[in-house]
BALOBA-1460 file (C-alpha; in Angstrom, 3 decimals):
// residues 177
<rec num="1" residu="m" x="0.085" y="0.329" z="0.154"/>
<rec num="2" residu="k" x="1.448" y="3.302" z="-1.155"/>
<rec num="3" residu="i" x="0.490" y="6.526" z="0.688"/>
<rec num="4" residu="s" x="1.247" y="9.806" z="-0.317"/>
<rec num="5" residu="y" x="0.562" y="13.498" z="0.611"/>
<rec num="6" residu="k" x="-1.148" y="16.463" z="-1.255"/>
<rec num="7" residu="r" x="-1.788" y="20.053" z="-0.880"/>
<rec num="8" residu="e" x="-4.188" y="21.636" z="-3.182"/>
<rec num="9" residu="m" x="-5.287" y="25.271" z="-2.990"/>
<rec num="10" residu="n" x="-7.500" y="25.095" z="0.310"/>
<rec num="11" residu="h" x="-7.266" y="21.129" z="0.908"/>
<rec num="12" residu="n" x="-4.838" y="18.743" z="2.147"/>
<rec num="13" residu="y" x="-4.850" y="14.994" z="1.311"/>
<rec num="14" residu="m" x="-3.841" y="11.635" z="2.184"/>
<rec num="15" residu="i" x="-3.830" y="9.664" z="-0.778"/>
<rec num="16" residu="v" x="-3.292" y="5.749" z="-0.647"/>
<rec num="17" residu="e" x="-2.916" y="4.325" z="-4.188"/>
<rec num="18" residu="c" x="-5.131" y="1.142" z="-4.907"/>
<rec num="19" residu="e" x="-3.378" y="-2.313" z="-5.407"/>
<rec num="20" residu="g" x="-5.664" y="-4.286" z="-7.942"/>
<rec num="21" residu="d" x="-9.277" y="-4.008" z="-8.224"/>
<rec num="22" residu="r" x="-10.960" y="-2.857" z="-4.699"/>
<rec num="23" residu="s" x="-13.928" y="-1.362" z="-6.249"/>
<rec num="24" residu="g" x="-16.978" y="-2.771" z="-4.274"/>
<rec num="25" residu="y" x="-19.359" y="-2.548" z="-1.695"/>
<rec num="26" residu="a" x="-17.384" y="-0.408" z="0.788"/>
<rec num="27" residu="e" x="-15.700" y="1.882" z="-1.789"/>
<rec num="28" residu="k" x="-19.390" y="3.012" z="-2.728"/>
<rec num="29" residu="m" x="-20.646" y="3.242" z="0.626"/>
<rec num="30" residu="m" x="-17.536" y="5.721" z="1.674"/>
<rec num="31" residu="a" x="-17.734" y="7.626" z="-1.463"/>
<rec num="32" residu="g" x="-21.437" y="8.058" z="-1.361"/>
<rec num="33" residu="n" x="-21.997" y="9.003" z="2.485"/>
<rec num="34" residu="r" x="-20.565" y="11.051" z="5.185"/>
<rec num="35" residu="i" x="-19.904" y="8.710" z="7.760"/>
<rec num="36" residu="e" x="-18.782" y="10.383" z="11.316"/>
<rec num="37" residu="g" x="-15.517" y="9.442" z="12.947"/>
<rec num="38" residu="l" x="-14.067" y="8.653" z="9.296"/>
<rec num="39" residu="l" x="-11.947" y="10.767" z="7.285"/>
<rec num="40" residu="k" x="-14.001" y="12.243" z="4.302"/>
<rec num="41" residu="f" x="-13.395" y="9.845" z="1.352"/>
<rec num="42" residu="r" x="-13.345" y="10.247" z="-2.540"/>
<rec num="43" residu="v" x="-12.121" y="8.024" z="-5.332"/>
<rec num="44" residu="k" x="-10.098" y="9.707" z="-8.162"/>
<rec num="45" residu="l" x="-8.923" y="8.058" z="-11.539"/>
<rec num="46" residu="v" x="-5.812" y="9.420" z="-12.594"/>
<rec num="47" residu="d" x="-4.065" y="7.504" z="-15.794"/>
<rec num="48" residu="n" x="-6.469" y="4.985" z="-15.579"/>
<rec num="49" residu="e" x="-5.060" y="4.138" z="-11.883"/>
<rec num="50" residu="k" x="-7.474" y="4.527" z="-8.634"/>
<rec num="51" residu="f" x="-6.426" y="6.793" z="-5.866"/>
<rec num="52" residu="y" x="-8.103" y="7.170" z="-2.704"/>
<rec num="53" residu="y" x="-8.314" y="10.730" z="-1.396"/>
<rec num="54" residu="y" x="-8.956" y="11.096" z="2.020"/>
<rec num="55" residu="e" x="-9.158" y="14.990" z="3.546"/>
<rec num="56" residu="i" x="-6.703" y="15.571" z="6.461"/>
<rec num="57" residu="t" x="-7.244" y="19.647" z="6.260"/>
<rec num="58" residu="s" x="-6.732" y="20.895" z="9.382"/>
<rec num="59" residu="r" x="-6.053" y="17.862" z="11.192"/>
<rec num="60" residu="q" x="-2.985" y="16.367" z="12.565"/>
<rec num="61" residu="p" x="-1.483" y="12.794" z="13.179"/>
<rec num="62" residu="l" x="-2.053" y="11.462" z="16.131"/>
<rec num="63" residu="s" x="1.748" y="10.788" z="16.304"/>
<rec num="64" residu="r" x="2.456" y="14.470" z="15.462"/>
<rec num="65" residu="l" x="0.367" y="15.395" z="18.416"/>
<rec num="66" residu="l" x="1.700" y="13.224" z="21.015"/>
<rec num="67" residu="s" x="5.296" y="14.203" z="19.929"/>
<rec num="68" residu="s" x="4.997" y="17.462" z="21.830"/>
<rec num="69" residu="h" x="2.889" y="16.589" z="24.705"/>
<rec num="70" residu="s" x="2.102" y="13.330" z="26.904"/>
<rec num="71" residu="l" x="-1.502" y="11.948" z="27.307"/>
<rec num="72" residu="r" x="-3.614" y="12.148" z="30.370"/>
<rec num="73" residu="t" x="-7.024" y="10.474" z="31.395"/>
<rec num="74" residu="p" x="-9.428" y="12.492" z="29.462"/>
<rec num="75" residu="e" x="-7.660" y="12.251" z="26.229"/>
<rec num="76" residu="i" x="-7.184" y="8.627" z="26.472"/>
<rec num="77" residu="s" x="-10.814" y="8.206" z="27.143"/>
<rec num="78" residu="r" x="-11.657" y="10.335" z="24.187"/>
<rec num="79" residu="l" x="-9.652" y="8.143" z="21.955"/>
<rec num="80" residu="i" x="-10.963" y="4.940" z="22.948"/>
<rec num="81" residu="l" x="-14.472" y="6.051" z="22.926"/>
<rec num="82" residu="g" x="-14.210" y="7.701" z="19.369"/>
<rec num="83" residu="i" x="-12.964" y="4.622" z="18.050"/>
<rec num="84" residu="s" x="-15.571" y="2.782" z="19.935"/>
<rec num="85" residu="q" x="-18.457" y="5.206" z="18.211"/>
<rec num="86" residu="v" x="-16.450" y="4.890" z="14.887"/>
<rec num="87" residu="l" x="-17.095" y="0.833" z="15.038"/>
<rec num="88" residu="e" x="-20.572" y="1.516" z="15.642"/>
<rec num="89" residu="k" x="-21.186" y="4.137" z="12.940"/>
<rec num="90" residu="i" x="-19.293" y="1.700" z="10.554"/>
<rec num="91" residu="d" x="-21.305" y="-1.247" z="11.134"/>
<rec num="92" residu="a" x="-24.647" y="0.408" z="10.540"/>
<rec num="93" residu="f" x="-23.101" y="0.855" z="7.121"/>
<rec num="94" residu="l" x="-22.202" y="-2.764" z="7.033"/>
<rec num="95" residu="l" x="-18.239" y="-1.985" z="6.823"/>
<rec num="96" residu="n" x="-15.686" y="-4.212" z="8.253"/>
<rec num="97" residu="e" x="-13.354" y="-3.017" z="11.184"/>
<rec num="98" residu="e" x="-10.415" y="-4.825" z="9.664"/>
<rec num="99" residu="q" x="-10.355" y="-2.171" z="7.047"/>
<rec num="100" residu="i" x="-9.324" y="0.737" z="9.297"/>
<rec num="101" residu="l" x="-5.565" y="1.532" z="9.665"/>
<rec num="102" residu="l" x="-5.265" y="2.075" z="13.449"/>
<rec num="103" residu="d" x="-1.484" y="3.303" z="12.809"/>
<rec num="104" residu="p" x="-0.803" y="6.432" z="14.945"/>
<rec num="105" residu="e" x="0.573" y="7.947" z="11.711"/>
<rec num="106" residu="y" x="-3.084" y="7.532" z="9.876"/>
<rec num="107" residu="i" x="-5.496" y="8.477" z="12.878"/>
<rec num="108" residu="y" x="-6.065" y="11.988" z="12.357"/>
<rec num="109" residu="m" x="-7.168" y="14.525" z="15.237"/>
<rec num="110" residu="d" x="-8.491" y="17.877" z="14.652"/>
<rec num="111" residu="p" x="-6.276" y="19.834" z="17.606"/>
<rec num="112" residu="e" x="-8.977" y="22.471" z="17.982"/>
<rec num="113" residu="t" x="-12.191" y="20.229" z="18.662"/>
<rec num="114" residu="d" x="-10.410" y="16.938" z="19.448"/>
<rec num="115" residu="e" x="-12.565" y="15.264" z="16.665"/>
<rec num="116" residu="l" x="-11.263" y="12.098" z="15.622"/>
<rec num="117" residu="g" x="-10.463" y="10.751" z="11.827"/>
<rec num="118" residu="l" x="-9.802" y="7.389" z="11.345"/>
<rec num="119" residu="c" x="-8.959" y="5.868" z="7.866"/>
<rec num="120" residu="l" x="-10.856" y="3.150" z="6.532"/>
<rec num="121" residu="i" x="-9.479" y="1.588" z="3.560"/>
<rec num="122" residu="p" x="-11.663" y="-0.362" z="1.122"/>
<rec num="123" residu="g" x="-10.103" y="-3.923" z="0.303"/>
<rec num="124" residu="y" x="-7.417" y="-3.668" z="2.987"/>
<rec num="125" residu="h" x="-7.439" y="-6.190" z="5.291"/>
<rec num="126" residu="g" x="-5.999" y="-5.881" z="8.804"/>
<rec num="127" residu="d" x="-6.536" y="-7.420" z="12.282"/>
<rec num="128" residu="f" x="-8.147" y="-5.095" z="14.023"/>
<rec num="129" residu="p" x="-7.959" y="-6.468" z="17.480"/>
<rec num="130" residu="s" x="-3.862" y="-6.692" z="17.098"/>
<rec num="131" residu="s" x="-3.844" y="-3.405" z="15.589"/>
<rec num="132" residu="l" x="-5.779" y="-2.155" z="18.620"/>
<rec num="133" residu="t" x="-3.239" y="-3.611" z="20.705"/>
<rec num="134" residu="r" x="-0.393" y="-1.974" z="18.933"/>
<rec num="135" residu="l" x="-2.078" y="1.472" z="19.249"/>
<rec num="136" residu="l" x="-2.606" y="0.726" z="23.180"/>
<rec num="137" residu="q" x="0.929" y="-0.029" z="23.700"/>
<rec num="138" residu="y" x="1.920" y="3.017" z="21.829"/>
<rec num="139" residu="l" x="-0.176" y="5.040" z="23.930"/>
<rec num="140" residu="l" x="1.481" y="3.515" z="26.915"/>
<rec num="141" residu="g" x="4.454" y="4.852" z="26.057"/>
<rec num="142" residu="k" x="2.813" y="8.417" z="25.325"/>
<rec num="143" residu="v" x="1.104" y="8.682" z="28.597"/>
<rec num="144" residu="d" x="2.103" y="11.368" z="31.540"/>
<rec num="145" residu="h" x="3.984" y="9.373" z="33.921"/>
<rec num="146" residu="q" x="3.775" y="11.929" z="36.553"/>
<rec num="147" residu="d" x="0.016" y="11.319" z="36.489"/>
<rec num="148" residu="k" x="-0.697" y="8.124" z="38.227"/>
<rec num="149" residu="e" x="-4.409" y="8.171" z="36.846"/>
<rec num="150" residu="s" x="-3.272" y="8.378" z="33.519"/>
<rec num="151" residu="v" x="-0.502" y="5.414" z="33.344"/>
<rec num="152" residu="v" x="-3.099" y="2.886" z="35.376"/>
<rec num="153" residu="l" x="-5.886" y="3.738" z="32.763"/>
<rec num="154" residu="a" x="-3.287" y="3.159" z="29.855"/>
<rec num="155" residu="y" x="-1.885" y="0.226" z="31.355"/>
<rec num="156" residu="g" x="-5.272" y="-1.397" z="32.415"/>
<rec num="157" residu="l" x="-6.224" y="-0.586" z="28.525"/>
<rec num="158" residu="f" x="-3.245" y="-2.452" z="27.424"/>
<rec num="159" residu="q" x="-3.646" y="-5.190" z="29.680"/>
<rec num="160" residu="e" x="-7.081" y="-5.850" z="28.661"/>
<rec num="161" residu="s" x="-6.203" y="-5.679" z="25.091"/>
<rec num="162" residu="q" x="-3.703" y="-8.654" z="25.752"/>
<rec num="163" residu="k" x="-6.417" y="-11.196" z="26.617"/>
<rec num="164" residu="e" x="-7.861" y="-13.564" z="24.410"/>
<rec num="165" residu="n" x="-11.239" y="-12.695" z="22.504"/>
<rec num="166" residu="y" x="-11.111" y="-9.384" z="24.268"/>
<rec num="167" residu="g" x="-13.563" y="-6.401" z="22.607"/>
<rec num="168" residu="m" x="-14.010" y="-2.806" z="22.479"/>
<rec num="169" residu="k" x="-16.932" y="-3.625" z="25.538"/>
<rec num="170" residu="d" x="-14.158" y="-4.794" z="27.594"/>
<rec num="171" residu="l" x="-12.054" y="-1.604" z="27.255"/>
<rec num="172" residu="l" x="-15.054" y="0.712" z="27.912"/>
<rec num="173" residu="k" x="-15.778" y="-1.215" z="30.877"/>
<rec num="174" residu="l" x="-12.185" y="0.475" z="32.010"/>
<rec num="175" residu="l" x="-13.219" y="4.069" z="30.941"/>
<rec num="176" residu="f" x="-16.607" y="3.617" z="32.838"/>
<rec num="177" residu="p" x="-16.477" y="1.556" z="35.813"/>
């Protein structure tokens, strides 16, 4: 999967080059609907090659945001809750969670509103639970280690994700005991 970035007059895009024919249900759903919590999506054909454009204007990747400050409990909670809400929304559109990229480089946040923007790539087949575990491990390293509550929450979430057959509901129980 090749990912590049492009700036146009008033917009910034993350562009995913399609490999093979990925046209299908997910692509049509993403192009035809605005799904809250997912980055705005459009398909563009250039020289008979298909590209997926994701609108990232005014957003920053999670990795960049966390390079300048440490995570605290409210931010961890908003992120996990946001991911959970996206899963509910995509389920209503019959989209698959395994198509979501959960890498901190591709999770976008609006720094002013803390609005989450996940990247769902039609045709991509990842392992969502494993990706979420890796994300939680990453967050564990970015937590404010001076704040005991934040460390306990981040570690608890990571520990829960290590269990076999864990689910989002298990993680939410730690946020809202």
